C-alpha positions, 0 to 999 in steps of 0.5 A, a space after each residue: 383620466 383615460 388609460 392613455 392619459 394616465 399611461 402618458 403621465 407616467 412618462 411625463 411625470 418621471 421626466 417632466 418632458 413635453 406631453 406631445 412626445 408620448 402616446 401610450 395605449 393598451 391593446 386587447 382586453 386585459 386579464 381578469 386578474 393580476 399576476 407576474 410576468 416579464 417585460 424583457 428578459 429579466 424585468 419582473 412586473 405584476 399586473 393584468 395583461 391582454 396577451 396572456 394570462 399572467 402567473 398568479 404566483 411567482 415562478 421562474 417561467 414567466 411570459 414576456 410582455 415585451 414580445 407583444 408590445 407594438 409601435 405604429 406611427 408613433 403610438 406605443 401599444 402595450 399588453 398592459 396598463 403602464 400606470 397600473 403596473 407602475 402604481 402596483 409596484 410603488 404601492 406594493 400591491 403585489 405582496 399578497 401574491 408573494 406569501 408571508 412567513 410566520 413572523 408576519 403574523 399579527 399575533 406573533 408581532 403583538 407578542 414579540 413587541 410586548 416581550 421585546 423590552 424583556 428580551 436580551 439583545 442576543 435573543 432578539 437578534 436570533 429571533 430576527 435572523 430566524 424570521 428572515 431565514 432564506 431571504 436571499 432566495 427571494 427573486 423579487 424585488 431584486 436585491 440589493 437595489 430594485 429599479 424595476 419602475 425605472 427600467 420599465 419606463 426607460 424601456 418604453 422611452 427607448 421604444 419611442 425614440 426608435 420609432 420617432 423622427 425626433 432624435 432626442 426628448 428634452 426633459 427637466 433634469 432630476 436634480 438641481 444644478 445638474 447634480 448627478 444623484 441625491 443622498 439623504 442621511 436620516 437618524 431614527 432615535 429609538 431609545 433614551 441612550 440614542 437621544 442623549 447621543 444625538 449631540 455627538 452624532 451631529 458633531 460627526 455629521 458636521 465634521 463632514 459637512 453633512 446635515 441629517 434629519 432626526 426621526 423622534 418617537 413622541 411617546 413612551 420610548 423616552 422623554 422629548 423635551 423642547 430643548 432637545 428639539 431646539 438643539 437639533 433645529 438650531 444646528 441646521 438639522 431637521 426634526 421629523 416624527 417617528 411613529 407614535 410609540 414605536 410598538 409596531 402596531 400602528 397599522 394593525 387596525 384602521 380604527 386604531 390607526 385613525 386614533 393614533 393619527 390624531 395624536 401623531 398629527 398633533 406632534 407634527 405641529 409641536 415638532 414643526 415636522 414636515 416628514 414622517 417615518 413609521 416604526 420598523 418600516 411597517 406601512 399601509 400605503 392606502 392610509 398614508 394620506 390621513 397623516 398631515 405631513 408633506 413627505 413620508 420615508 417608510 417604504 423600502 426599495 426592497 424589503 427582504 430584510 425587513 419584518 414586512 416584505 415587499 418594496 416599492 421597486 423604485 429609487 426615485 421619490 413619488 407622490 401618494 396622493 398629496 404626500 411625497 414618498 421618499 423610499 428607503 433605498 439602502 440597508 439600515 445600519 442595524 440590519 447590516 451590523 446585527 442581521 448580516 453581521 457585516 462591518 464593511 462598506 461593501 454593501 453600502 458601496 454597491 447600493 450607492 454605485 447602482 443608485 448613482 448610475 441611475 441618478 436616484 436617491 440614496 436614503 440612509 437610516 443610521 440610528 444614534 442607538 447603534 453607532 455608539 461603539 468604536 467599530 460601528 462609529 468607524 464604519 459610519 465615519 467611513 460612510 460619511 467620508 465616502 459620501 463627501 467624496 462623491 459630493 466632490 467628485 461625482 456631483 452628489 447632492 446631499 440635502 435635508 429631506 425637507 429640501 429634497 421635498 421642496 425641490 421635487 414638488 417644484 420640479 413636478 410643477 415645472 414645464 418645458 416649452 418651445 421658445 424662439 431659441 429652443 426649449 425652455 424651462 418655466 415655473 418656480 425654481 427654474 433657475 436651479 433646474 437644468 435642461 437635459 435630453 434623452 437619446 439613443 446611443 448604440 440602441 441604449 438610452 443615454 442622457 445629455 445635460 444642456 450647458 448651464 445658461 451663460 456658461 462661457 465657451 459652452 453656448 447652448 450645447 450639451 454635455 454627456 452625463 458622467 454616469 450614463 444608463 447603459 443597461 
């Protein structure tokens, strides 16, 4: 594809809107190297730019590319390649420019994971907090939720609407049946004690009407009998593969990764698993498609509190080749309890609120290993109660990860076409899809959902989305 086609695909794939509503080009010759720049007052991007030389390293004094964006006769001309900037964020290609701390050294990690089984929990927590020292000073990605990808795309849609004769852009709503946002509950099983607690954890999940996926380590950590896997799937929960042996070295060398991938893919068949998560959220996006899974859940939205820095800067699923990436968008339970030493819902509520406002995915990691004590279990139950309340009052969708994967793939193949009666969604799964409109209100982007077909008294009108983006 040419650059203009790729730029247009960013908007079309995000909204599933008709192709002819977007025309995005690049003006000028792009810089020879990528760097940091702003797109608007507070939005930080990374890529090549034609209007100025971007900063090779991060600083507070960044050029603003929005000042150089042009709109003429329906064509948006940017001083950067939209597709490349978005992909750079999603694939974390900016991280080399952030620098690394001593804990990310490969030899330190090898030594740590060799010694880890011998280290008391108190020592491990101390070393982890020491390695993350100063995390709160990192300006990018934005803590506690980064929506840079969404904001870039929405800013360009605002530019399109301001100059367009069309008052709104029709698109396929993000979630089935007009749900306002999505939440996933996932459980990473790290120890034999955690494995043995899974039955009780499923009882807790079921008491709130919430199903979850269990990411199981196939080798070394604990035995994985077939009866254990069957007990999960027979209760309507999901089994996924977590790494190979959880030693933190899956991505150390490509040759070793390929060797382990062969075994991991075999376990995918044995487990009947469609999803994957790497141990400790270590990752290399370029290697993902060696895995025989439909989706991955290993990339954090913002990784200030993870051993590997970075973050994909989006709260929506996206494709990496054939694999659907479902980012981890909330703080893990271990991090909350043992790094931040926080036993309240405050951080999870703040992250959930921000994601709900933008209609994204809340992807939670709760380990059965770390919620066995009363204090931790009480907080976990409070979280489930909060999500159940949002499901009832705010239209939150709480599927299994495989169900989200199925929906997002269906939506990516749907189209909007013009019919005699107006806009119409076509494609498999259209009966669950909802037509929506993006429009401007007082210069801000807002979304309206079309009334469900055949709803009494509603006709084919629209209704405002309860949680609008007014940022």
